[in-house]
Biopython code that builds the backbone (N, CA, C, O; Angstrom):
import numpy as np
from Bio.PDB.StructureBuilder import StructureBuilder

atoms = [
    (1, "MET", "N", (7.231, 7.918, -15.954)),
    (1, "MET", "CA", (6.517, 6.593, -15.213)),
    (1, "MET", "C", (7.287, 7.005, -13.661)),
    (1, "MET", "O", (8.351, 7.615, -13.549)),
    (2, "SER", "N", (6.616, 6.599, -12.786)),
    (2, "SER", "CA", (6.823, 7.120, -11.277)),
    (2, "SER", "C", (6.655, 5.207, -10.924)),
    (2, "SER", "O", (5.993, 4.344, -11.501)),
    (3, "VAL", "N", (7.681, 5.136, -9.616)),
    (3, "VAL", "CA", (7.499, 3.964, -8.797)),
    (3, "VAL", "C", (7.017, 4.579, -7.379)),
    (3, "VAL", "O", (7.551, 5.303, -6.539)),
    (4, "ILE", "N", (5.621, 3.885, -7.521)),
    (4, "ILE", "CA", (4.464, 4.405, -6.305)),
    (4, "ILE", "C", (4.516, 3.454, -5.581)),
    (4, "ILE", "O", (4.890, 2.410, -6.116)),
    (5, "TYR", "N", (4.180, 3.414, -4.135)),
    (5, "TYR", "CA", (4.206, 2.960, -2.871)),
    (5, "TYR", "C", (2.573, 3.496, -2.784)),
    (5, "TYR", "O", (2.446, 4.718, -2.700)),
    (6, "LEU", "N", (1.318, 2.677, -2.796)),
    (6, "LEU", "CA", (0.447, 2.734, -2.274)),
    (6, "LEU", "C", (-0.246, 2.655, -0.736)),
    (6, "LEU", "O", (-0.280, 1.659, -0.013)),
    (7, "SER", "N", (-0.632, 3.610, -0.532)),
    (7, "SER", "CA", (-0.787, 3.812, 1.182)),
    (7, "SER", "C", (-2.304, 4.403, 1.347)),
    (7, "SER", "O", (-2.912, 5.258, 0.704)),
    (8, "GLY", "N", (-2.721, 3.474, 2.641)),
    (8, "GLY", "CA", (-4.329, 4.074, 2.762)),
    (8, "GLY", "C", (-4.679, 3.458, 3.942)),
    (8, "GLY", "O", (-3.701, 3.039, 4.561)),
    (9, "PRO", "N", (-5.958, 3.224, 4.562)),
    (9, "PRO", "CA", (-6.442, 2.587, 5.628)),
    (9, "PRO", "C", (-6.764, 1.236, 5.506)),
    (9, "PRO", "O", (-7.470, 1.255, 4.498)),
    (10, "MET", "N", (-6.707, 0.061, 5.879)),
    (10, "MET", "CA", (-7.003, -0.888, 5.559)),
    (10, "MET", "C", (-7.844, -1.303, 6.776)),
    (10, "MET", "O", (-8.976, -1.720, 6.528)),
    (11, "THR", "N", (-7.418, -1.242, 8.147)),
    (11, "THR", "CA", (-7.993, -2.046, 9.477)),
    (11, "THR", "C", (-9.378, -1.157, 9.298)),
    (11, "THR", "O", (-9.457, -0.128, 8.627)),
    (12, "GLY", "N", (-10.639, -1.886, 10.174)),
    (12, "GLY", "CA", (-11.969, -1.812, 10.203)),
    (12, "GLY", "C", (-12.591, -1.695, 8.684)),
    (12, "GLY", "O", (-13.802, -1.823, 8.500)),
    (13, "TYR", "N", (-11.828, -1.486, 7.796)),
    (13, "TYR", "CA", (-12.775, -1.744, 6.488)),
    (13, "TYR", "C", (-12.949, -2.949, 5.786)),
    (13, "TYR", "O", (-12.000, -3.709, 5.598)),
    (14, "PRO", "N", (-14.132, -3.194, 5.367)),
    (14, "PRO", "CA", (-14.679, -4.796, 4.922)),
    (14, "PRO", "C", (-13.373, -5.297, 3.727)),
    (14, "PRO", "O", (-13.018, -4.753, 2.682)),
    (15, "ASP", "N", (-12.878, -6.565, 4.419)),
    (15, "ASP", "CA", (-11.896, -6.907, 3.270)),
    (15, "ASP", "C", (-10.736, -6.411, 3.032)),
    (15, "ASP", "O", (-10.055, -6.798, 2.083)),
    (16, "PHE", "N", (-10.221, -5.155, 4.162)),
    (16, "PHE", "CA", (-9.176, -4.668, 4.416)),
    (16, "PHE", "C", (-9.322, -3.635, 3.628)),
    (16, "PHE", "O", (-8.227, -3.083, 3.738)),
    (17, "ASN", "N", (-10.014, -2.940, 2.828)),
    (17, "ASN", "CA", (-10.129, -2.015, 1.810)),
    (17, "ASN", "C", (-9.153, -2.648, 0.503)),
    (17, "ASN", "O", (-8.277, -1.970, -0.034)),
    (18, "ARG", "N", (-9.420, -3.811, 0.177)),
    (18, "ARG", "CA", (-8.632, -4.437, -1.066)),
    (18, "ARG", "C", (-9.264, -3.825, -2.267)),
    (18, "ARG", "O", (-8.621, -3.482, -3.259)),
    (19, "SER", "N", (-10.655, -3.694, -2.124)),
    (19, "SER", "CA", (-11.302, -3.215, -3.415)),
    (19, "SER", "C", (-10.715, -1.501, -3.784)),
    (19, "SER", "O", (-10.306, -1.314, -4.930)),
    (20, "MET", "N", (-10.706, -0.897, -3.279)),
    (20, "MET", "CA", (-10.125, 0.655, -3.234)),
    (20, "MET", "C", (-8.641, 0.663, -3.491)),
    (20, "MET", "O", (-8.276, 1.476, -4.341)),
    (21, "PHE", "N", (-7.822, 0.008, -2.992)),
    (21, "PHE", "CA", (-6.191, 0.056, -3.262)),
    (21, "PHE", "C", (-6.105, -1.023, -4.492)),
    (21, "PHE", "O", (-5.227, -0.764, -5.315)),
    (22, "ASN", "N", (-6.774, -2.024, -4.700)),
    (22, "ASN", "CA", (-6.874, -2.588, -6.107)),
    (22, "ASN", "C", (-7.520, -1.854, -7.473)),
    (22, "ASN", "O", (-7.224, -2.118, -8.638)),
    (23, "SER", "N", (-8.373, -0.973, -7.054)),
    (23, "SER", "CA", (-8.753, -0.244, -8.142)),
    (23, "SER", "C", (-7.725, 1.254, -8.464)),
    (23, "SER", "O", (-7.722, 1.797, -9.569)),
    (24, "ALA", "N", (-6.875, 1.770, -7.242)),
    (24, "ALA", "CA", (-6.114, 2.567, -7.557)),
    (24, "ALA", "C", (-4.652, 2.017, -7.827)),
    (24, "ALA", "O", (-3.834, 2.857, -8.200)),
    (25, "ALA", "N", (-4.297, 0.923, -7.708)),
    (25, "ALA", "CA", (-3.396, 0.338, -8.530)),
    (25, "ALA", "C", (-3.668, 0.186, -9.765)),
    (25, "ALA", "O", (-3.077, 0.697, -10.716)),
    (26, "ALA", "N", (-4.818, -0.716, -9.786)),
    (26, "ALA", "CA", (-5.318, -0.735, -11.595)),
    (26, "ALA", "C", (-4.464, 0.407, -12.540)),
    (26, "ALA", "O", (-3.562, 0.380, -13.377)),
    (27, "LYS", "N", (-5.335, 1.434, -11.863)),
    (27, "LYS", "CA", (-5.503, 3.062, -12.379)),
    (27, "LYS", "C", (-4.030, 3.483, -13.070)),
    (27, "LYS", "O", (-3.725, 3.770, -14.227)),
    (28, "LEU", "N", (-3.273, 3.388, -11.844)),
    (28, "LEU", "CA", (-2.081, 3.543, -11.859)),
    (28, "LEU", "C", (-0.574, 3.225, -12.791)),
    (28, "LEU", "O", (0.458, 3.820, -13.100)),
    (29, "ARG", "N", (-1.362, 1.600, -13.029)),
    (29, "ARG", "CA", (-1.073, 0.788, -13.657)),
    (29, "ARG", "C", (-0.682, 1.191, -15.018)),
    (29, "ARG", "O", (0.444, 1.351, -15.490)),
    (30, "GLU", "N", (-2.169, 1.359, -15.696)),
    (30, "GLU", "CA", (-2.718, 1.651, -17.038)),
    (30, "GLU", "C", (-1.866, 3.251, -17.314)),
    (30, "GLU", "O", (-1.617, 3.768, -18.403)),
    (31, "GLU", "N", (-1.628, 3.643, -16.276)),
    (31, "GLU", "CA", (-1.085, 5.060, -16.894)),
    (31, "GLU", "C", (0.350, 4.812, -16.787)),
    (31, "GLU", "O", (1.035, 5.828, -16.909)),
    (32, "GLY", "N", (1.069, 3.558, -16.562)),
    (32, "GLY", "CA", (2.624, 3.240, -17.204)),
    (32, "GLY", "C", (3.424, 2.943, -15.781)),
    (32, "GLY", "O", (4.558, 2.470, -15.856)),
    (33, "HIS", "N", (2.795, 3.240, -14.394)),
    (33, "HIS", "CA", (3.512, 3.062, -13.291)),
    (33, "HIS", "C", (3.884, 1.814, -12.888)),
    (33, "HIS", "O", (3.358, 0.820, -13.390)),
    (34, "ILE", "N", (4.887, 1.723, -11.880)),
    (34, "ILE", "CA", (5.329, 1.044, -11.131)),
    (34, "ILE", "C", (4.405, 0.749, -9.721)),
    (34, "ILE", "O", (4.771, 1.544, -8.855)),
    (35, "VAL", "N", (3.858, 0.296, -9.471)),
    (35, "VAL", "CA", (3.318, 0.215, -8.134)),
    (35, "VAL", "C", (3.096, -0.968, -7.201)),
    (35, "VAL", "O", (2.382, -1.934, -7.470)),
    (36, "TYR", "N", (3.926, -0.755, -5.841)),
    (36, "TYR", "CA", (3.528, -1.410, -5.103)),
    (36, "TYR", "C", (2.075, -1.219, -4.202)),
    (36, "TYR", "O", (1.629, -0.219, -3.639)),
    (37, "ASN", "N", (1.526, -2.638, -4.313)),
    (37, "ASN", "CA", (0.014, -2.572, -3.727)),
    (37, "ASN", "C", (0.078, -3.245, -2.316)),
    (37, "ASN", "O", (-0.355, -4.379, -2.521)),
    (38, "PRO", "N", (0.394, -3.136, -0.989)),
    (38, "PRO", "CA", (0.542, -3.962, -0.333)),
    (38, "PRO", "C", (-0.994, -4.788, -0.028)),
    (38, "PRO", "O", (-0.973, -5.811, 0.656)),
    (39, "ALA", "N", (-2.144, -4.323, -0.519)),
    (39, "ALA", "CA", (-3.203, -5.208, -0.411)),
    (39, "ALA", "C", (-2.792, -6.583, -1.300)),
    (39, "ALA", "O", (-3.477, -7.589, -1.119)),
    (40, "GLU", "N", (-1.842, -6.618, -2.114)),
    (40, "GLU", "CA", (-1.410, -7.702, -3.270)),
    (40, "GLU", "C", (-0.422, -8.795, -2.422)),
    (40, "GLU", "O", (-0.103, -9.926, -2.789)),
    (41, "TYR", "N", (-0.057, -8.122, -1.218)),
    (41, "TYR", "CA", (0.919, -8.573, -0.104)),
    (41, "TYR", "C", (0.530, -10.199, 0.072)),
    (41, "TYR", "O", (-0.390, -10.443, 0.852)),
    (42, "LYS", "N", (1.161, -11.285, -0.589)),
    (42, "LYS", "CA", (0.851, -13.093, -0.316)),
    (42, "LYS", "C", (1.183, -13.463, 0.936)),
    (42, "LYS", "O", (2.201, -13.086, 1.515)),
    (43, "PHE", "N", (0.516, -14.053, 1.296)),
    (43, "PHE", "CA", (0.822, -14.857, 2.737)),
    (43, "PHE", "C", (-0.194, -16.000, 2.930)),
    (43, "PHE", "O", (-1.348, -15.858, 2.528)),
    (44, "ASP", "N", (0.277, -17.308, 3.633)),
    (44, "ASP", "CA", (-0.740, -18.187, 3.856)),
    (44, "ASP", "C", (-0.746, -18.073, 5.384)),
    (44, "ASP", "O", (0.203, -17.805, 6.120)),
    (45, "GLY", "N", (-2.344, -18.399, 5.782)),
    (45, "GLY", "CA", (-2.176, -18.675, 7.247)),
    (45, "GLY", "C", (-2.366, -17.357, 7.903)),
    (45, "GLY", "O", (-2.967, -16.488, 7.272)),
    (46, "GLU", "N", (-1.958, -17.128, 9.002)),
    (46, "GLU", "CA", (-1.894, -15.934, 9.630)),
    (46, "GLU", "C", (-1.242, -14.487, 9.233)),
    (46, "GLU", "O", (-0.032, -14.603, 9.036)),
    (47, "PHE", "N", (-1.599, -13.513, 9.110)),
    (47, "PHE", "CA", (-0.943, -12.524, 8.433)),
    (47, "PHE", "C", (0.399, -12.279, 9.236)),
    (47, "PHE", "O", (0.486, -12.167, 10.459)),
    (48, "PRO", "N", (1.505, -12.213, 8.244)),
    (48, "PRO", "CA", (3.080, -12.068, 9.090)),
    (48, "PRO", "C", (3.137, -10.578, 9.388)),
    (48, "PRO", "O", (3.668, -9.884, 8.521)),
    (49, "VAL", "N", (2.696, -10.007, 10.424)),
    (49, "VAL", "CA", (3.043, -8.537, 10.163)),
    (49, "VAL", "C", (4.435, -7.896, 10.115)),
    (49, "VAL", "O", (4.657, -6.765, 9.683)),
    (50, "ARG", "N", (5.431, -8.826, 10.654)),
    (50, "ARG", "CA", (6.746, -8.295, 10.825)),
    (50, "ARG", "C", (7.288, -8.459, 9.635)),
    (50, "ARG", "O", (8.263, -7.749, 9.386)),
    (51, "GLU", "N", (6.903, -9.243, 8.787)),
    (51, "GLU", "CA", (7.671, -9.633, 7.330)),
    (51, "GLU", "C", (6.985, -8.986, 6.466)),
    (51, "GLU", "O", (7.641, -8.715, 5.460)),
    (52, "ALA", "N", (5.689, -8.553, 6.457)),
    (52, "ALA", "CA", (5.247, -7.653, 5.779)),
    (52, "ALA", "C", (5.463, -6.037, 5.639)),
    (52, "ALA", "O", (5.358, -5.372, 4.608)),
    (53, "PHE", "N", (5.779, -5.606, 6.898)),
    (53, "PHE", "CA", (5.959, -4.103, 7.353)),
    (53, "PHE", "C", (7.546, -3.937, 7.098)),
    (53, "PHE", "O", (8.093, -2.901, 6.720)),
    (54, "ALA", "N", (8.236, -5.293, 7.410)),
    (54, "ALA", "CA", (9.496, -5.129, 6.683)),
    (54, "ALA", "C", (9.671, -4.990, 5.177)),
    (54, "ALA", "O", (10.531, -4.217, 4.756)),
    (55, "GLU", "N", (8.848, -5.747, 4.268)),
    (55, "GLU", "CA", (8.955, -5.588, 2.960)),
    (55, "GLU", "C", (8.224, -4.012, 2.604)),
    (55, "GLU", "O", (8.781, -3.225, 1.840)),
    (56, "TYR", "N", (7.348, -3.807, 3.054)),
    (56, "TYR", "CA", (6.775, -2.494, 2.903)),
    (56, "TYR", "C", (7.833, -1.192, 2.848)),
    (56, "TYR", "O", (7.828, -0.236, 2.073)),
    (57, "CYS", "N", (8.660, -1.479, 3.857)),
    (57, "CYS", "CA", (9.780, -0.462, 4.402)),
    (57, "CYS", "C", (10.786, -0.267, 3.729)),
    (57, "CYS", "O", (11.360, 0.817, 3.623)),
    (58, "GLN", "N", (11.203, -1.637, 3.037)),
    (58, "GLN", "CA", (12.056, -1.772, 1.975)),
    (58, "GLN", "C", (11.831, -0.732, 0.626)),
    (58, "GLN", "O", (12.582, 0.060, 0.058)),
    (59, "PHE", "N", (10.491, -1.123, 0.424)),
    (59, "PHE", "CA", (9.919, -0.302, -0.889)),
    (59, "PHE", "C", (10.138, 1.019, -0.911)),
    (59, "PHE", "O", (10.644, 1.543, -1.903)),
    (60, "ILE", "N", (9.781, 1.735, 0.193)),
    (60, "ILE", "CA", (9.277, 2.722, 0.518)),
    (60, "ILE", "C", (10.641, 3.445, 0.217)),
    (60, "ILE", "O", (10.776, 4.329, -0.629)),
    (61, "CYS", "N", (11.765, 2.882, 1.136)),
    (61, "CYS", "CA", (12.992, 3.695, 1.341)),
    (61, "CYS", "C", (13.461, 3.247, 0.207)),
    (61, "CYS", "O", (14.036, 4.289, -0.108)),
    (62, "THR", "N", (13.746, 2.324, -0.920)),
    (62, "THR", "CA", (14.914, 2.036, -1.480)),
    (62, "THR", "C", (14.084, 1.837, -2.766)),
    (62, "THR", "O", (14.884, 1.584, -3.667)),
    (63, "LYS", "N", (13.026, 1.843, -3.157)),
    (63, "LYS", "CA", (12.602, 1.953, -4.618)),
    (63, "LYS", "C", (11.623, 2.693, -4.843)),
    (63, "LYS", "O", (11.481, 2.854, -6.056)),
    (64, "ALA", "N", (10.539, 3.462, -3.958)),
    (64, "ALA", "CA", (9.585, 4.143, -4.223)),
    (64, "ALA", "C", (10.468, 5.654, -4.511)),
    (64, "ALA", "O", (11.508, 6.033, -3.972)),
    (65, "ASP", "N", (9.601, 6.358, -5.598)),
    (65, "ASP", "CA", (10.022, 7.608, -5.549)),
    (65, "ASP", "C", (8.829, 8.464, -5.383)),
    (65, "ASP", "O", (8.889, 9.650, -5.708)),
    (66, "THR", "N", (7.657, 7.901, -4.856)),
    (66, "THR", "CA", (6.549, 8.667, -4.595)),
    (66, "THR", "C", (5.503, 7.804, -3.962)),
    (66, "THR", "O", (5.350, 6.639, -4.328)),
    (67, "ILE", "N", (4.802, 8.334, -3.050)),
    (67, "ILE", "CA", (3.813, 7.601, -2.279)),
    (67, "ILE", "C", (2.168, 8.143, -2.715)),
    (67, "ILE", "O", (1.882, 9.335, -2.602)),
    (68, "ALA", "N", (1.412, 7.382, -3.089)),
    (68, "ALA", "CA", (-0.030, 7.969, -3.025)),
    (68, "ALA", "C", (-0.839, 7.397, -2.276)),
    (68, "ALA", "O", (-0.982, 6.175, -2.232)),
    (69, "MET", "N", (-1.594, 8.400, -1.455)),
    (69, "MET", "CA", (-2.351, 7.943, -0.288)),
    (69, "MET", "C", (-3.860, 8.278, -0.736)),
    (69, "MET", "O", (-4.386, 9.294, -1.189)),
    (70, "LEU", "N", (-4.339, 6.982, -0.416)),
    (70, "LEU", "CA", (-5.978, 6.872, -0.629)),
    (70, "LEU", "C", (-6.661, 7.874, 0.277)),
    (70, "LEU", "O", (-6.042, 8.522, 1.120)),
    (71, "PRO", "N", (-8.217, 7.992, 0.028)),
    (71, "PRO", "CA", (-8.959, 8.463, 0.923)),
    (71, "PRO", "C", (-8.915, 7.902, 2.290)),
    (71, "PRO", "O", (-8.793, 6.681, 2.395)),
    (72, "GLY", "N", (-9.003, 8.669, 3.402)),
    (72, "GLY", "CA", (-8.660, 8.244, 4.585)),
    (72, "GLY", "C", (-7.515, 8.149, 5.149)),
    (72, "GLY", "O", (-7.540, 8.172, 6.380)),
    (73, "TRP", "N", (-6.479, 8.046, 4.628)),
    (73, "TRP", "CA", (-5.089, 7.713, 5.357)),
    (73, "TRP", "C", (-5.215, 8.496, 6.312)),
    (73, "TRP", "O", (-5.161, 7.926, 7.401)),
    (74, "GLU", "N", (-5.391, 9.788, 6.355)),
    (74, "GLU", "CA", (-4.939, 10.425, 7.999)),
    (74, "GLU", "C", (-5.548, 9.986, 9.118)),
    (74, "GLU", "O", (-5.089, 10.324, 10.209)),
    (75, "PHE", "N", (-6.777, 9.091, 9.026)),
    (75, "PHE", "CA", (-6.875, 8.280, 10.085)),
    (75, "PHE", "C", (-6.570, 6.833, 10.520)),
    (75, "PHE", "O", (-7.034, 6.122, 11.411)),
    (76, "SER", "N", (-5.603, 6.644, 9.556)),
    (76, "SER", "CA", (-4.875, 5.260, 9.668)),
    (76, "SER", "C", (-3.680, 5.635, 10.359)),
    (76, "SER", "O", (-3.079, 6.692, 10.164)),
    (77, "LYS", "N", (-3.351, 4.748, 11.168)),
    (77, "LYS", "CA", (-2.390, 4.608, 12.000)),
    (77, "LYS", "C", (-0.825, 4.314, 11.390)),
    (77, "LYS", "O", (0.167, 4.905, 11.818)),
    (78, "GLY", "N", (-0.786, 3.131, 10.147)),
    (78, "GLY", "CA", (-0.240, 2.903, 9.451)),
    (78, "GLY", "C", (0.176, 3.603, 8.259)),
    (78, "GLY", "O", (1.271, 3.562, 7.698)),
    (79, "ALA", "N", (-0.749, 4.180, 7.990)),
    (79, "ALA", "CA", (-0.542, 5.143, 6.435)),
    (79, "ALA", "C", (-0.059, 6.406, 6.753)),
    (79, "ALA", "O", (0.756, 6.967, 6.021)),
    (80, "THR", "N", (-0.646, 7.099, 8.161)),
    (80, "THR", "CA", (0.015, 7.974, 8.586)),
    (80, "THR", "C", (1.931, 7.779, 8.792)),
    (80, "THR", "O", (2.873, 8.446, 8.365)),
    (81, "MET", "N", (1.839, 6.459, 9.702)),
    (81, "MET", "CA", (3.557, 6.316, 9.702)),
    (81, "MET", "C", (4.265, 6.195, 8.290)),
    (81, "MET", "O", (5.331, 6.780, 8.104)),
    (82, "GLU", "N", (3.693, 5.461, 7.331)),
    (82, "GLU", "CA", (4.260, 5.360, 5.856)),
    (82, "GLU", "C", (4.425, 6.745, 4.906)),
    (82, "GLU", "O", (5.117, 6.972, 3.913)),
    (83, "TYR", "N", (3.506, 7.533, 5.642)),
    (83, "TYR", "CA", (3.841, 9.036, 5.139)),
    (83, "TYR", "C", (4.605, 9.580, 5.892)),
    (83, "TYR", "O", (5.455, 10.084, 5.157)),
    (84, "ARG", "N", (4.817, 9.775, 6.797)),
    (84, "ARG", "CA", (6.067, 10.366, 7.341)),
    (84, "ARG", "C", (7.299, 9.773, 6.606)),
    (84, "ARG", "O", (8.434, 10.137, 6.912)),
]
sb = StructureBuilder()
sb.init_structure("model")
sb.init_model(0)
sb.init_chain("A")
sb.init_seg("    ")
for serial, (resi, resn, name, xyz) in enumerate(atoms, 1):
    if name == "N":
        sb.init_residue(resn, " ", resi, " ")
    sb.init_atom(name, np.array(xyz, "f"), 0.0, 1.0, " ", f" {name:<3s}", serial, name[0])
structure = sb.get_structure()
């Protein structure tokens, strides 16, 4: 079992690419992994960019032992930063 952060492109995709994120997260969870899926980040109203990215970074730095990169990540500013 791994603790995985899911990373990939969101901006410019229909519904922020949630279908790809959710599909990948479901498959990894079925395999027994713990998965942080940023597409599941809960919020009301306007997206709280600072709070969301602070949570993402905290998970990447303190809990994840691996990162799963979704197709197209190399063209995403956010995903390339997460990868680094």
